[in-house]
C-alpha positions as CSV (number, residue, x, y, z in Angstrom):
1,M,11.1,-2.3,-16.1
2,S,10.1,0.6,-18.3
3,V,12.7,3.3,-19.1
4,G,12.4,6.3,-16.8
5,R,10.2,4.4,-14.3
6,S,11.0,4.7,-10.6
7,P,12.2,1.4,-9.1
8,G,9.4,-0.7,-7.4
9,P,9.6,-3.1,-4.4
10,A,9.7,-6.2,-6.6
11,D,12.8,-7.4,-4.7
12,A,12.0,-5.9,-1.3
13,G,12.9,-8.4,1.3
14,P,11.4,-9.1,4.7
15,G,11.1,-6.2,6.9
16,E,12.1,-3.7,4.1
17,Q,9.7,-0.8,3.9
18,V,7.8,0.0,0.7
19,C,5.6,2.9,-0.2
20,H,3.0,3.6,-2.9
21,L,0.6,6.4,-3.5
22,Y,-3.1,6.7,-4.5
23,R,-5.1,9.7,-5.5
24,L,-8.7,10.0,-4.4
25,R,-11.4,11.7,-6.3
26,P,-12.6,15.0,-5.0
27,G,-15.3,14.4,-2.3
28,A,-14.2,10.7,-1.6
29,E,-12.1,11.6,1.5
30,E,-14.9,10.9,4.2
31,E,-15.9,7.6,2.7
32,Y,-12.5,6.4,2.2
33,E,-11.6,7.1,5.9
34,R,-14.9,5.6,7.1
35,R,-14.3,2.4,5.1
36,H,-10.9,2.0,6.6
37,A,-12.1,2.7,10.1
38,E,-14.5,-0.4,9.4
39,I,-12.1,-2.6,7.6
40,W,-13.5,-6.1,7.0
41,P,-12.2,-8.8,9.4
42,E,-11.4,-11.0,6.4
43,M,-9.3,-8.2,4.9
44,S,-7.3,-7.9,8.1
45,A,-6.8,-11.6,8.1
46,L,-5.6,-11.6,4.5
47,L,-3.0,-8.9,5.4
48,D,-1.8,-11.2,8.2
49,E,-1.8,-14.2,6.0
50,A,0.3,-12.2,3.4
51,G,2.7,-11.2,6.1
52,I,1.9,-7.5,5.9
53,Y,2.6,-5.6,9.0
54,D,3.4,-2.1,10.2
55,Y,1.0,-0.8,7.5
56,H,0.1,2.9,7.5
57,I,-2.1,4.9,5.3
58,Y,-1.5,8.8,5.4
59,R,-3.7,11.3,3.7
60,H,-2.8,14.7,2.5
61,G,-5.9,16.2,0.8
62,L,-6.5,13.7,-1.9
63,L,-3.2,12.1,-1.8
64,L,-2.8,8.7,-0.1
65,I,0.6,7.6,1.1
66,C,0.7,3.9,1.9
67,V,3.8,2.6,3.8
68,L,4.1,-1.0,4.9
69,R,6.6,-3.8,5.7
70,T,6.3,-7.5,5.1
71,R,7.4,-10.6,6.9
72,H,8.4,-12.7,3.8
73,G,9.1,-10.1,1.2
74,H,6.9,-7.9,-1.1
75,S,6.7,-10.5,-3.8
76,Y,5.3,-13.1,-1.5
77,A,2.7,-10.6,0.0
78,R,1.7,-9.5,-3.6
79,R,1.1,-13.1,-4.6
80,V,-1.1,-13.9,-1.6
81,T,-3.2,-10.8,-1.9
82,G,-3.2,-10.8,-5.7
83,G,-4.8,-14.3,-5.8
84,S,-7.5,-13.5,-3.1
85,T,-11.2,-13.1,-3.7
86,V,-11.2,-11.0,-0.6
87,Q,-8.7,-8.5,-2.0
88,E,-10.6,-8.5,-5.3
89,R,-13.9,-7.7,-3.6
90,W,-12.3,-5.0,-1.3
91,T,-10.6,-3.2,-4.2
92,R,-13.7,-3.4,-6.3
93,S,-15.7,-1.9,-3.4
94,L,-13.3,1.0,-3.3
95,T,-12.7,1.6,-6.9
96,H,-15.2,4.5,-7.4
97,L,-13.1,6.6,-4.7
98,F,-9.9,6.6,-6.7
99,A,-8.7,9.0,-9.3
100,E,-5.4,7.3,-9.8
101,I,-3.9,4.1,-8.4
102,A,-1.4,2.9,-11.0
103,D,1.0,3.9,-13.8
104,T,0.4,3.2,-17.5
105,D,1.9,-0.3,-17.1
106,G,-0.5,-1.1,-14.3
107,E,2.1,-1.0,-11.6
108,P,1.2,0.8,-8.3
109,L,2.5,4.3,-8.0
110,W,5.7,3.4,-6.1
111,A,7.6,6.0,-4.1
112,Y,11.2,5.3,-3.6
113,P,13.5,6.4,-0.7
114,V,15.6,9.5,-1.2
115,F,16.7,10.1,2.4
116,H,16.7,8.0,5.6
117,H,18.0,9.2,9.0
118,V,18.2,6.4,11.5
119,G,19.1,8.5,14.5
120,R,19.4,7.1,18.0
121,S,16.6,5.3,19.7
122,P,14.8,7.0,22.6
123,E,16.4,4.5,25.0
124,T,19.9,5.8,24.2
């Protein structure tokens, strides 16, 4: 890990939440949302194969906040998606929409937890 870099989810185990950020190019918001509303069935199947679940992408202006959990740990999910031609095609088809997707080391822009309030479930 580079000095001064925030910790990433390399060791995030099953069920642990991870979060990373992207920044869109100005004017790309509508196309980005449309593309995700029409996600390829083979891309959804790949996410399932990789054990990725509870995956949300939030948008605030040009900032995208991606939050997800994995069934088999993040390292496993990254190996499955990283070796996939489907993932490669999907990423390539969206590349023109992004202003920023990784740090200078090529790592995703990981966000790390600062605060977590578990609270009581609605049933209690």
